[in-house]
N, C-alpha and C positions, 0 to 999 in steps of 0.2 A: 370332286372325285371321291367324296366321303359317303356317297349314297349307298354303297354296298353295305355299310354298317346297319342300314335299315333291315337287311336280311336277317340280322341277329335281333335287333331291338324290337322291330314290329311284331313278329310272332310271339316273342316273350311277353311283351306288354299286353297283347291281345289275349294270351293264355290266362293272365291274371285278371283281366277285365271281363272275361267271358261270363263268369257267374253273375256279375252285376248286370250285364247286357241281357242274360237269359231271364232274370227276374222281371225285366221290363218288356222284353219281346222274345219269346222262344223261337219264332220263325227267323228273326234276325240273327240270333245266336247260332242257328243251324247253318246259315249260309255265309256268315262272316269269315269262317275259316278258309273256304276256297278263294274268297276275294283276297285275303292276306297272302295266300300261296301264289296267286296270280301276280300280285304286286311284287313279291319276292322274285318270281321268274322274270318279270319285266325289268327290275333293277339289274339282275344278273345279265340278261340278254343285252342290255344297253351297253355293257362293257365290251361286247364282242367287236363293236365298231370302233371303240376307243383304245383298247388295250394293245399297244404296239410292243411293249416290253413290260416285264414285271414291275410292279410298284408296291411300295410299303405305305400304309396309311397309319399315321400316328394319331391316336385319339387323345383328346384332353390337352393338347399343346405341349406334350413332353417328348423330347427327341429320344429315340432308342439309345441305350437299352432301358431307359426309364419309361414308365407308362405302358399303355395298351397299344400294341401294334398289330395290324392285320397285314398279312402278306398276300397280295393278289397277283398270281401268275396264271398261266393257262390251265394248270391242273386244279388249283383251288377254284378258279372261275368255272371250270367244267363241273366240279362238285356242287358249286353254288347254284348252278342251273338244274342239275339232276335232282337235288334234294326236293325242291317244290314240285318238280315235274312228277317224280315218283309218288309223292304224297298226294298230289291231285288225282292220280290214277287210283290210288288205294284209299281215298277218303270215304268215310261211311255216310254217303249221301242219304241213305234210307234210315239212318239212325233217328229214332224218336224217343229215346230213353233219357234225353237230357244233354247237358253240355260237358260232362266229365271227360268222355273219350276225346272230344274235340279239343278241350283244353290241354290234355296230355299230348295230343298230336302236334299242337302248335308249340308246346314247350319242347317237344322233340325236334321240331323243325328249326327253332331258334338255336337250340344248343348244338344241333348237328351243323348248322351253318357256322357257328362260332368255332367248332372244332376244325372245320375245313379252312377257316381263314386265320385263326390265331397263330402267332409266331413267338409266343413265350409260354413256358411250361406252367406258370401259375394259372393263366387263363385257360389253357388246355385242360388243366385239372378241374377248374370250376365248371367248364362246359361239359366235361366228362361226367361229373357228378349230376348235373342237371339232366343230362341224357339218360343216366342210370335211373333217376327217379321216374322219368317219363316211361322208360322201358318197363320198369316194375309194374306200374299201374296198367299199362297196356297188356302186358303178359297175363295179368290176373283179371282182365276185363270180362272174361267168360263167367266168372264167379262160380266156378265149380270146385269141388274138393280137389280134383286132380290139378286144375289150373293154379289153385292156391299153393298146393304142395310143390309144384314145379317152380312157381315164382319164388317161393321161400328158398329153394335150392339155388336159384339164380341170384337171389339177394345175398345169400351167404358167400357164394363164389365171387360176386362182384365186390362185396365187402373185403374179402381177402385180397382181391386184385387191387382195390383202392389203397390198402395198407402197403402192399408191395410197391405200387407205383409211386406213392407219396414218399416212401423210404428212398427209392431211387432218385426222385427229384431232390430230396434233401441231400443225398450224397453228392449229386452234381453241383448243388449250391455250395457245399463245403469245399469242393475242389476248385470251383471257378469264381464264386462270389456273384453269380448272375443267373437269371432264369430265362433271359432272352435267347432264343435259339441262335440268332446270328452272332451274338456276343459269345455264346458258348462255342460256336464254330471257330471264332478267333482264338479261343483258349483251348482248342481241342487237344493240344499236346499235353495239357494238364490232366486229361482224362485217360491217357494211354498208360494206365496202371491198373492193378487189381481192383482198387476201389472204384475207379471210373468205369471199368468194364462190368463190375458187379452192379453198378447203378443202371447201366443199359439193360442188363439181363433182368433186373427187377422191374423196370418200366415195361419191357417187352412182355413179360409174363403177366404183369398187373393189368395193362391195357389189353393184353391178349385175351382176357376174359370175353370182351366184346368182339374181338377179332376171331373167335372160335379156335384159338391156338391150343395145341396140345401142350400140357396136360390139364388146362383149366377150362375145357369145353364140355365137361360132363353134364352141364345144365342144358345143352343145346337140344338133344332129342326130346327131353321132357317138356321144355317150354314150347318148342315148335309144334309138337304133336298135340298139346292141350290148348294152345292159343288159337284164335280165329285165323283162317287162311290169310286174311289181309295183314294181320299183325305178324304172322310168321314170315310172310313175303317181305314186309318192311324190315324186320330184324335181320333176316338172312340176306336180303338184297342190298340194303342201304347201310344200316348201322355198322355191320361188320367191316365194310369198306372204309368207313371213316376212322375206325380204330387202326386199321392197317396204314392209312395215310399218315396218322400221327407218328407211328413207328418209323415209317420210311423217311419222313422229314428229319427226325432225330438221327437216323442212320446216315443220311446224305450229308447233313451239316456238321455233325460232330463225331461220327463213328465210322469213318471209312478205313477200317482196319480189318484184317482177316478174321480175328476172333469174333467180331460182331457179325460178319457175314456168315461165318460157319455156324453161329448160334441160330440164325434164322433158317439156314439150310437144314440143319438137323431137326429143328422143331417142325419145319415144313414137311420133311420126309415122314416124321412120326405121325403128323396130322393126316397125310395122304394115306399111309398104311392103315391106321386105325379107322379113319372115316370110311374109306372105300370098302374095307373088309366088313365093317359093321353094317354098312348099307347092303352089301351082298347077303348078309345073314338075316337081315330084317324081312319080315313078312307083312309089315304094316306100311302103307304108302307114305304117310307123313313122316314116320320115323326113318324110312328109307331115304326120303329127300333131305331130312335133317342131317343124317350121317353123311350123305353125299355132299352137303354143303360144307361140312368139316373137311372132307377130302379136297374139295375145290379150293377152299381157303388155304389149305396146305400147299397146293400148287401155286397159288398166288405168292405165298411166302417164299417158296423155292425160287420163283422167278425174280423177286426183288433181291434175293441173296446173290445173284449173278452180278459181278462188278460192272460199273459203267452204264452207258446208254442202252446196251443190249438187254440187260436185266430190267432196267426201268421200262423199256418199250414192251417187253414181254409181260411184265407185271401189270402195267396199265391195261394192256389188251385183255389179259385174263380176267382182271378185276371188272372191267366194263362188260365183258361177255357174261360173267356170272351174275352181274347186276341186272341184266336183261332176262336171262333164262330162268334163274331160280325163282324170282317172284312169280313169273308166269306159271311155273309148275306148281307152286304152292297154291295159287289161285284156283287151279283145277281141282284141288282137294276139297273145295267147298261142298261138293256132292260126291266126289270120289274119295271118300275117307274110309278108314278101317282096313281090314285085311285085303291084301292084293288079290287073293283068291276070289274075293267077292266082286271083282271088277268085270267079270264075264258079262258080256252084253253091253258094255259101256259104249262101244263103237256104234252099235245099232241104235242105242238111245240118243247119243250125241255124236254124230259122225264128224262134225267140225271140231269138237273138242278132242276127238281121237287123232285127227290129222295134226292139230296143233301140238298135242303131246309128242307125236312122232318127230315133228320138226325140232322142237326144243331138245328132245332126248338125243337125236342124232347130232345136233350141234354140240351138246354137252360132251358126248363121246369124242367128237372131233372128226366126223365124217366129212370129207370134201364134197362140194366146195363151200360148205356152210362156215360162218365166221368162227365157230369153235375150232375148226381145223386149223385156220391160219393163226389163231391165238396160241394153240398148242405147238404149232410148227415153230413159232418164234421162241417158245420156251425150249423146245428140243434143240434148236440151233444154238441158243445161248448156252445150254449145258454142254453141248459138244465143243463149242469154242472155248469155254472155260477150261475144259480138258483135265482139270485136277481130279484125283481119284474120288474125292467126295462128291464132285459134280457128276461123274460118271455113274456113281452109285445112285445118285438122285435120278439120273436118266433111266436106269433100270427100274427103279421104284415107280417112276411116272408111267412107263410103258406097261408095266405089270398092272398098275392101278387102272389104266385105260381099258385093258382087257376085262378086268373085273367089273368096271363101270358099264361096259357094253353088255356084259352078261345080265346084270340085274335090271338094267333099263329095258333091254329087249325081252327079258322074261316078263316084265310088267306089261309091255306092249302086246305080247302074245295073249295075256289074260284079257286085256282090253278088247282085242279083236276076236276073242273066242265067243261062241254062242252062249247066251244066258237065258234064264227063264224070263218070261214076259213081266211077271210081278217084280222081279229083281231089276229089270231094265228101267222101270219107271223111277226107281229110287236114284238112278245114276244120271238122270237128265240134268244138264247144265242150263242155268237161266240165261236169257239173252244178254242181260247186263253183265253177268260174270264173263260170258264168252266175248263180249265187246272189249273188256279190259285185257283179257288174254290175247285177243286178236291185235290190239294195239302194240303189245310187246312183240308179237310175231312180225308186224309191219316194220317195227324198228330193226329187228334182226335182218329182215329182207333188204331194207334200205342200206344197212351196213354192208351187206353182201354186194349190192349193186354199186355202191360208192366205195368199194374196197381200196382202190388206189389212192384217191384223195384223202380218205379217212386214215389210211396208213401213213401218208405223209404228215397229216396233222398230228397224229399220235406220236410219230417219230420226233416232231418238233417239240411236243410237250415233254417227251422223254428226255431230249437233250437239255431242255431248259430246267427240268426238275432235278436232273442229276448233276447240275453245275453248282457246286458248293460256293465257289467264289461269287457267282452271280447272285445267289441268295443273300450272302453276307453284304455285298456291295449295294444291293437294292435296299436292304433294310436301313443301312446307314447313309443312304443318299436322300432320305426324307429331310425336308427343310422345315425345321421347327426351331423352338427356342434353343439357345446355346446350351451345351451340356458341359458339366464340369469334367475335368481331366480329359479334355478333348485331344490334347497332344499325345497322351498315352494311347488313346483309342486309334488315332491316325497311324501311330507306329505299328500297332497290331494289324491294322488293315493293310498296310503296305506289305506285310509278310504274305498275306493272302494273294494280293495282286501280283 
């Protein structure tokens, strides 16, 4: 059952070997990446038939909390499938400039899988740093002055985030003496103090750089608007969700206290307000989508701040919906770039692209019966059931943001369907390959709508499993490895959880 470790090791190893392979055969170097991603997808899919309950995989023969431990449940397995699938869709198949971008993408795939599976803060930090290195290289891949400037800003913000997150991890270690998430969960009472809560805040803000959390998301519009549409789609659609996943794991296992939930709620509301208002004010398509992504991630954060299964269910639904819709919209900016006013005639030039834009825009707004409506409905119901004044405030912010969102997306749609000059329409034509990728995302969205009931049941099961602190802890310490010192003390701690 250790094959899932290949999802981390295989792409990382290939990323470092790709320069050597390229020296011997450039054609092999071009196509080895997709084969690695297919292998990762195969390893992950194999577990769908085998995984009856969460399992912990201890690598190196050391029993937790020692050594490296991967936690495999339905949520991490879902992300392990999504990572190679999204990257296969966004892979630069036509790239003839060498192996550099492919190496960075494989490095990103391996580190992203490591983030999804890791269950100790040390390895989460290591994979987070590897992910950052890959992200910087990909963000600057356009090699323009604007891209370099945006990437430098991204690097500075990420560096600040790393310092904050590392400080938070250090504070947790001083309070608990461990970095294993499950072991931290056993000692959660030792974190219910100003130092422990400060550690959580530092980690949230630090890792929140990748999660587009306010106020450390100033790099987002600059990077997304200067990077290629594929890279913008990858960063906005996938990488931000992995950062959120790390925060939620820590929240569920160690910080089920009102102060931690309120922190996420407030940061989420600020993200919604700033992101959606900035998107409404923007007159550039990629910048508008960038700010919109900040607002959507704020909604995801608000959802996860709702206590219990209801919040987890709404958060996962919102997260997956954004993961489908936002990459597709960014892919449409391959030729629909620049000022929104210049999109006139786009529907005449590429009618299919215009239809796809409308589908994704309406779902993002939350128009029934599209999946975005049901995801937002779960969030609204969760906020109403939480009933506290801060959650009611969040509900008002959410509804107001939805109106703003509808205005700027429909304003863009009006420009797309307006008549434009023939010369301008030629520049707005989408390529068949680009439309194929966007169409795949649309098919996924439609399949989600058709299979809404079974999909909802599956996500509800994932939410129940992911919000169960005791299950996470017991799963980690049920791994059968070499005996661990101080076992009696650990058993006493676990009995308190049970």
